[in-house]
NUGUSE-67600 format. One record per residue: residue number from 0; residue in one letter; y, x, z of N, C-alpha, C, CB in turn. Coordinates in Angstrom, 1 decimal, decimal comma. Last residue first. Glycine has a CB too. Example, Ala and Ser with C-alpha at 12.3 -4.5 7.8 and 13.67 -1.06 7.14 Angstrom:
2
SITE seq type   n_c2   n_c1   n_c3  ca_c2  ca_c1  ca_c3   c_c2   c_c1   c_c3  cb_c2  cb_c1  cb_c3
SITE   1    S   -2,2   12,8    7,1   -1,1   13,7    7,1    0,0   12,9    7,9   -0,6   14,1    5,7
SITE   0    A   -5,7   13,2    7,8   -4,5   12,3    7,8   -3,3   13,2    7,8   -4,5   11,3    9,0
This chain:
91
SITE seq type   n_c2   n_c1   n_c3  ca_c2  ca_c1  ca_c3   c_c2   c_c1   c_c3  cb_c2  cb_c1  cb_c3
SITE  90    E   -2,4   17,8    9,3   -2,3   18,1   10,7   -3,7   17,9   11,4   -1,3   17,2   11,4
SITE  89    D   -2,5   17,1    6,7   -2,9   18,5    7,0   -2,9   18,8    8,5   -1,8   19,4    6,3
SITE  88    D   -1,6   14,5    6,7   -3,0   14,7    6,3   -3,5   16,2    6,7   -3,3   14,5    4,9
SITE  87    L    1,1   15,0    7,0    0,3   14,4    8,1   -1,2   14,6    7,9    0,6   12,9    8,2
SITE  86    E    1,8   15,9    4,5    1,8   16,8    5,7    1,0   16,3    6,8    3,3   17,1    6,1
SITE  85    L    1,6   13,5    3,1    0,6   14,6    2,8    0,6   15,6    3,9    0,9   15,3    1,5
SITE  84    L    3,8   12,2    4,1    2,5   11,7    4,3    1,4   12,7    4,1    2,3   10,5    3,4
SITE  83    Q    5,9   13,9    3,2    5,7   13,7    4,7    4,3   13,1    5,0    6,8   12,7    5,2
SITE  82    R    5,6   13,7    0,5    5,4   15,0    1,1    5,2   14,8    2,6    6,7   15,9    0,9
SITE  81    L    6,2   11,0    0,2    4,9   11,5   -0,2    4,6   12,9    0,5    4,9   11,7   -1,7
SITE  80    A    8,9   10,9    1,0    7,9   10,2    1,8    6,5   10,7    1,4    7,9    8,7    1,4
SITE  79    V   10,0   12,4   -1,0   10,2   12,9    0,4    9,1   12,2    1,2   11,6   12,5    0,9
SITE  78    G    9,4   10,8   -3,2    8,9   12,2   -3,2    9,0   12,7   -1,7    9,7   13,1   -4,1
SITE  77    A   11,0    8,6   -2,7    9,5    8,5   -2,7    8,8    9,8   -2,6    9,0    7,8   -4,0
SITE  76    R   13,5    9,7   -3,1   13,1    9,2   -1,7   11,6    9,1   -1,6   13,8    7,8   -1,5
SITE  75    E   13,3   10,3   -5,8   13,5   11,3   -4,9   13,1   10,9   -3,5   15,0   11,7   -4,8
SITE  74    R   13,0    7,7   -6,9   11,9    8,7   -7,1   12,1    9,8   -6,1   11,9    9,2   -8,5
SITE  73    L   15,5    6,6   -6,2   14,3    6,1   -5,6   13,1    7,0   -5,7   14,0    4,7   -6,2
SITE  72    Q   17,0    8,2   -7,9   17,3    8,3   -6,4   16,1    7,7   -5,7   18,5    7,5   -6,0
SITE  71    E   16,1    7,4  -10,4   15,9    8,8   -9,9   16,1    8,9   -8,4   16,8    9,7  -10,7
SITE  70    D   16,8    4,6  -10,5   15,4    5,1  -10,6   15,2    6,4  -10,0   15,0    5,0  -12,1
SITE  69    D   19,4    4,1   -7,9   18,9    4,0   -9,2   17,4    4,6   -9,3   19,8    4,8  -10,2
SITE  68    L   20,3    2,1   -5,0   19,7    3,3   -5,6   19,3    3,0   -7,1   18,4    3,7   -4,8
SITE  67    D   23,1    1,4   -3,1   22,2    0,9   -4,2   21,7    2,1   -4,9   23,0    0,0   -5,1
SITE  66    S   24,9    2,6   -1,4   23,6    2,4   -0,9   22,6    1,8   -1,9   23,6    1,4    0,3
SITE  65    P   27,3    2,7   -2,7   26,6    3,9   -2,6   25,2    3,7   -2,1   27,3    4,9   -1,7
SITE  64    G   27,3   -0,4   -4,7   27,9    0,5   -3,7   26,9    1,7   -3,6   28,0   -0,1   -2,4
SITE  63    E   26,3   -2,0   -6,7   27,7   -2,3   -6,2   28,2   -1,2   -5,3   27,7   -3,6   -5,5
SITE  62    R   24,6   -2,6   -9,6   24,7   -1,7   -8,5   26,2   -1,8   -8,0   24,4   -0,3   -8,9
SITE  61    L   24,5   -4,1  -11,9   24,4   -4,8  -10,7   24,6   -4,0   -9,4   23,2   -5,6  -10,6
SITE  60    D   24,3   -2,4  -14,0   25,5   -3,2  -14,0   25,6   -4,0  -12,6   25,5   -4,2  -15,1
SITE  59    P   21,8   -1,2  -13,8   22,9   -0,5  -13,4   24,2   -1,3  -13,3   23,2    0,6  -14,4
SITE  58    N   19,0   -2,8  -12,5   20,1   -3,0  -13,5   21,3   -2,2  -13,1   20,4   -4,5  -13,7
SITE  57    E   17,5   -2,2  -10,2   17,1   -1,8  -11,5   18,2   -1,8  -12,5   16,0   -2,7  -12,0
SITE  56    V   18,1   -0,9   -7,2   18,6   -2,0   -8,1   18,4   -1,5   -9,5   20,2   -2,2   -7,9
SITE  55    Y   16,8   -0,3   -4,0   16,7   -0,1   -5,4   17,3   -1,3   -6,2   15,3    0,2   -5,8
SITE  54    D   16,7   -1,0   -1,4   18,0   -0,7   -1,9   18,0   -0,4   -3,4   18,5    0,6   -1,2
SITE  53    D   14,0   -1,4   -1,1   14,8   -2,6   -0,9   16,2   -2,3   -1,5   14,9   -3,0    0,5
SITE  52    V   13,2    1,2   -1,2   12,7    0,3   -2,2   13,6   -0,9   -2,2   11,3   -0,1   -2,1
SITE  51    A   14,3    2,1    1,2   14,8    2,7    0,0   14,4    1,8   -1,2   14,2    4,1   -0,2
SITE  50    Y   12,8    0,5    3,0   14,2    0,3    2,9   14,8    0,9    1,7   15,0    0,9    4,2
SITE  49    F   10,3    1,7    2,5   10,5    0,3    2,3   12,0    0,0    2,1    9,9   -0,6    3,4
SITE  48    L   10,7    4,3    3,5   10,6    4,1    2,0   10,7    2,6    1,7    9,2    4,6    1,6
SITE  47    E   10,8    3,6    6,2   12,0    4,3    5,5   11,9    4,1    4,0   12,1    5,8    5,9
SITE  46    N    8,2    2,7    6,5    9,3    1,8    6,7   10,6    2,3    6,0    9,6    1,5    8,2
SITE  45    L    6,7    5,0    6,1    6,5    3,9    5,2    7,7    2,9    5,3    5,2    3,1    5,6
SITE  44    I    7,7    6,6    8,3    7,7    7,1    6,9    7,7    5,9    5,9    6,6    8,1    6,6
SITE  43    T    7,1    4,9   10,5    8,4    5,4   10,2    8,6    5,8    8,8    8,9    6,5   11,2
SITE  42    F    4,3    4,8   10,3    5,1    3,6   10,1    6,5    3,9    9,8    5,0    2,7   11,4
SITE  41    V    3,6    7,5   10,9    3,3    6,9    9,6    4,1    5,7    9,3    1,8    6,5    9,5
SITE  40    R    4,6    7,6   13,6    5,1    8,5   12,5    4,8    7,9   11,1    4,4    9,9   12,7
SITE  39    E    3,1    5,7   14,9    4,6    5,5   14,9    5,1    6,4   13,7    5,2    5,9   16,2
SITE  38    S    0,2    4,7   13,1    0,9    5,5   14,1    2,4    5,4   13,9    0,4    7,0   14,0
SITE  37    H   -0,3    1,3   12,1   -0,3    2,7   11,9    0,4    3,4   13,1    0,5    3,0   10,6
SITE  36    R   -2,2   -1,3   12,2   -1,2   -0,8   13,1   -1,2    0,8   13,0   -1,5   -1,2   14,6
SITE  35    V   -2,4   -3,2    9,2   -2,9   -2,1   10,0   -1,8   -1,6   11,0   -3,4   -0,9    9,1
SITE  34    K   -1,7   -5,0    7,3   -1,8   -5,5    8,7   -2,3   -4,4    9,7   -2,8   -6,7    8,7
SITE  33    D    0,1   -5,3    4,4   -0,5   -4,3    5,3   -0,5   -4,8    6,8    0,2   -2,9    5,2
SITE  32    K    1,5   -6,8    2,7    0,1   -7,3    3,1   -0,6   -6,4    4,1   -0,7   -7,5    1,8
SITE  31    K    3,9   -5,4    2,4    3,9   -6,7    3,0    2,5   -7,2    3,4    4,5   -7,7    2,1
SITE  30    F    3,1   -3,1    1,1    3,7   -3,0    2,4    3,6   -4,3    3,2    5,1   -2,5    2,3
SITE  29    L    2,1   -4,0   -1,4    1,3   -3,3   -0,5    1,8   -3,3    1,0    1,1   -1,8   -0,9
SITE  28    A    4,4   -5,3   -2,4    3,2   -6,0   -2,2    2,3   -5,3   -1,2    2,5   -6,2   -3,5
SITE  27    L    6,2   -3,1   -2,5    6,5   -4,3   -1,7    5,3   -5,1   -1,4    7,6   -5,1   -2,4
SITE  26    Y    4,8   -1,4   -4,3    5,1   -1,0   -2,9    5,4   -2,2   -2,0    6,2    0,0   -2,9
SITE  25    G    4,8   -3,0   -6,7    3,6   -2,5   -6,1    3,8   -2,1   -4,6    3,0   -1,4   -6,8
SITE  24    S    7,6   -3,3   -7,2    6,7   -4,5   -7,0    5,4   -4,1   -6,3    6,5   -5,2   -8,3
SITE  23    E    8,3   -0,5   -7,4    9,0   -1,4   -6,5    8,1   -2,6   -6,2   10,3   -1,9   -7,1
SITE  22    F    6,7    0,4   -9,5    6,6    1,0   -8,2    7,1    0,0   -7,2    7,2    2,3   -8,1
SITE  21    R    7,8   -1,1  -11,6    6,4   -1,3  -11,3    6,1   -0,7   -9,9    5,5   -0,6  -12,3
SITE  20    P   10,5   -0,1  -11,6   10,2   -1,5  -11,4    8,8   -1,8  -11,0   10,6   -2,4  -12,6
SITE  19    A   10,0    2,7  -12,2   10,5    2,3  -10,9   10,3    0,8  -10,6   12,0    2,5  -10,9
SITE  18    D    6,8    3,3  -13,8    8,2    3,3  -13,7    8,7    2,7  -12,4    8,8    2,5  -14,9
SITE  17    I    4,1    5,7  -13,5    4,6    4,3  -13,5    6,1    4,4  -13,4    3,9    3,5  -12,4
SITE  16    K    4,0    8,4  -13,8    2,9    7,6  -14,4    3,2    6,1  -14,5    1,6    7,9  -13,7
SITE  15    V    5,7   10,2  -12,5    6,2    9,4  -13,6    5,0    8,8  -14,4    7,0   10,3  -14,5
SITE  14    S    5,1   11,2  -10,1    4,6   12,0  -11,2    4,9   11,2  -12,5    3,1   12,3  -11,1
SITE  13    V    6,1    9,2   -8,4    6,7   10,5   -8,4    6,3   11,3   -9,6    6,4   11,3   -7,1
SITE  12    F    4,2    7,1   -9,0    5,6    7,0   -9,3    6,3    8,3   -9,4    6,3    6,1   -8,2
SITE  11    S    1,8    8,2   -8,1    1,9    7,7   -9,5    3,4    7,5   -9,9    1,2    6,3   -9,6
SITE  10    D    2,4    8,7   -5,5    2,2    9,8   -6,4    2,3    9,4   -7,8    0,8   10,4   -6,1
SITE   9    I    2,6    6,1   -4,5    3,8    6,9   -4,5    3,6    8,1   -5,5    4,1    7,4   -3,1
SITE   8    L   -0,2    5,3   -4,8    0,9    4,6   -5,5    2,2    5,4   -5,6    1,2    3,3   -4,7
SITE   7    D   -1,5    7,2   -3,2   -1,8    7,1   -4,6   -0,7    6,4   -5,4   -3,1    6,3   -4,8
SITE   6    I   -0,3    6,7   -0,7   -0,2    8,0   -1,3   -0,5    7,9   -2,8   -1,2    9,0   -0,7
SITE   5    Y   -1,2    4,1   -0,2    0,3    4,4   -0,3    0,4    5,7   -1,1    0,9    4,5    1,0
SITE   4    Q   -3,9    4,5   -0,1   -3,4    3,6   -1,1   -1,9    3,8   -1,3   -3,6    2,1   -0,6
SITE   3    Q   -4,1    6,3    2,1   -4,4    6,8    0,7   -3,9    5,8   -0,3   -5,9    7,0    0,6
SITE   2    I   -3,8    4,8    4,3   -2,7    5,5    3,9   -2,9    6,0    2,5   -2,4    6,7    4,8
SITE   1    E   -5,4    1,6    4,1   -5,5    3,0    4,3   -4,2    3,7    3,7   -6,7    3,6    3,6
SITE   0    M   -5,0   -1,2    6,0   -4,6   -0,6    4,7   -4,6    0,9    4,9   -3,2   -1,1    4,3
């Protein structure tokens, strides 16, 4: 799985072209089918975002604690991951 697929999906979410539920399902599908052995740095970035996606709770009534993320919190985490992945491209 090329990193560009992640970058494109994350960028679509960060730039509000897709909503959080669509990003969640797309990211989980992409991450779970990814069989590439990425560098440790890339894997760390993707894995941290995976955990953020896992903490995302779409329905506000179901959020129970500070670790449950709303749409904007998930978008912020995705933005961090996107910047980190793009910085790797520049190296």
